[in-house]
N, C-alpha and C positions, 0 to 999 in steps of 0.2 A: 797225456793222450792228445794227439793232434786231431783237429776237426776240420772238415772241408765245408765251405759254404757254396751251395749251388744257386745259380740264378734261375728264376722261373722261366719256362719257355715263353716264347712271344705271346702276348695277350691274344685271346680268342674273342669271339663275339660277346659283347657286353651283355646281351640278353641271355647268354648261357652261363654266366657267372664270372667271365673275364679271364679265366685260366683253363688250360686244357684239362687238368684234373677235375675241376669243378664242372666243366662241360660234360665229362663222363658221368659224374654223380647226378647231374641234373637231366640225364637222359630218361629218368622216370618223372612223369608229370603228376602233380597233385598227390604226392606221397602220403599225406595225412588223411586223404579221403578214403571212403569205403571202396572206391574203384580207381586206384592209381593207373596211369597210362604208361605202358612200356613202349619206348621208341626204338629199342634194339631187338629185332626179332630173329637175327641170324648174324653170322660173321660178316657178311657183306654189308649189312646194315650198320654194324659197329664201325667198320673202317670208313664207310661213307659218311656216317654221322660225324665222326671226328674230322674228316676232311672238310665237310661243310661248315663245321665250327671254326675252321681255320687252324686246326692242330696238326694236320697231316698234309703233305704236298701231294699233288696229282700223281707224280711219279711213284711215290710210296704207295698210294692207293692202288695204282695199276699193278704194282708188284705183289701187293698183298692179295688182291683179287685173283691173280694168276696162281699164286701158291695155294690159296684156299680151294680153287677149282681142282688143282692137282692132288690135294690131300684133304678131302672132306672131313675125315675123322680127326685129323690134326686141327682143322679149323674149328670143329665143334669143341674140342678140348681147350683150345686157346680162348674161345668165346666164354666158356665156363670160368676159366681163370680170370678173364677180364670182368665178368659180372660179379665174381666173388670179391675181387678188388674193389669194384664200384660200391658194393654194399658195405664193405669194411670202411671205405673212405667216407661214405655218408655218415656212418655212426661216429667215426673219428672226428670229422670236421664239425659235426653237430655238437659234440662234446666241447671241442675247442672254442667254437662260437659262443657257447654258453658259459665259458670259463671253468669247465670241469675237466677232470683228467680222463683221457680216452681209455677205453678198455685195452688191456694188454694183448688180448687176442687179435684185436683189430690192428694194433701196431705191428704185431707179428706178421699179419697178412701183407701189410705194406712193406715191411722189411724184406720178406721173401721175394716179392716182386721186384723191389728195387735192387737187391743183390743179384737176382737172376739177370736183370737187364745190364747191370754194370759188368758182369762177368762176360757178357756177349759183345761188348763194345770192341770194335776194331778200327784201325786207322784206314780210312779210305784212300785209294791210290790217286784220286784226282786232286781234291782240295786238301789232302793230308789232315783231315779232321775226323774225330770219332764218329763212326756210323754203326748201326746195327741192322740186321736183317732177320726175318723170321715172322711167323704168325703172331708171336707175342709182342710185336713192336707197339701196338696200341697200349697194352698194359704197361710195358716198360716206360713208354713216353709219359703216361699218366702218373706212374709211380715216381719217376724222377722229378716231375713237375710238382707233385704233392710234397715231396721232401723239401723242395726249394721253397714252396709257399709256406710250409710250416716252420722251416728253419731259418729263413732270412729275416734279420732284424729290421730290414727296410721294407718288408712286405706290408701292404695295406691291411687294415683290420679284416678279419674273416667274419662274416655275418650270416645269419639264417633268417629268411623271411618268416615273420610271425603269423602269416596268414593261417587260418584255421585248417585249411586243407592243403597247404602248400609245402613248406619245408625247404624251399629253394635256398641254395648256398651261393654266396658271391663274395668277392673282395670289394670292399667299400673304398673306391677311389674318388669319392666326392671331396670337394675342397676341405670341408670341415669334418669329414668322416661322419656325416649325418644321415647317410642313406639308410632307410629302414626296410623298405619293401623290395621284393624282386622287381616289381613294376608298380609304380604308384597308380597307374591307370587300371590295374587289375586288382591285386590284393589290397592295395591302398584304398581304392574306390569302394571295394566290397566292405572293408572295415568301417569306412566312414558312413556308408549306407546303413550298416547294422547299428552303429552308434546313434544315428539320426532316428532310426526306427524305434530303438529302445527308449530314447529320450521322449519321443512322441507318445509312446505307450505310458511312460511314467507320468507325463503331464495329463493324459486322459484319465489315468487311474487316480 
C-alpha cells in the first residue's frame, strides 16, 4: 500500500499552538477548569479566529463570510462539523501527547473530515494549484493540517500544557524540545507559585 506524506500548513501564531489544527483546538481557553471559555460563538467567529491566527487569507475570509450570509442554515451546519472536529482533535492530540493510543471514534471524525476535504479539491484556473471552496473550508484546512502534523516524521514533538486548568496543545519547536508550558509566564508562573506556597506551608508545619 502506498502512503502519502503531507506537509503541515504554514505555521500560525506561536501563542495558539504553532499550527492551524492546534489553533482550532485551542479556541477553548482553560479547558480543565470549571468554566472553560469558548472563543467561537458563530460561523463568522470561526472563520475570523482562524484568519487572525494566520491560517486563512483575507480573501478566503471574505468569501466565507459572504457564503455564510447567503446560507445561514448551511453555515450553522458547517460550524457544528467544525466544532465536532475540534473536540475530536483535542482528545486525539491529548492522547498522542501523552504517548497513548487515540480513540478510534476520534480518528474516524478526523478521517471523515479529511476525506471530505480531499474530495472537494479542484485545480484553480489562475495558479494551477489545488483549491477548495465552501463553508467547510475551515474544517478541511484543519483536518489536512492535523493529518500532516500527526503523520510527518519531521514534525516537532506534540505536547500538552500540564497546567491544572489549561490543557493547551502545541508543537515544541524549542532547540532541545524542552518547552513544557503553553506560556511560562502564565501556567509556568502559576505552578511555581503553587510549589513555593506548598513548600512554605510544609516548613511552617
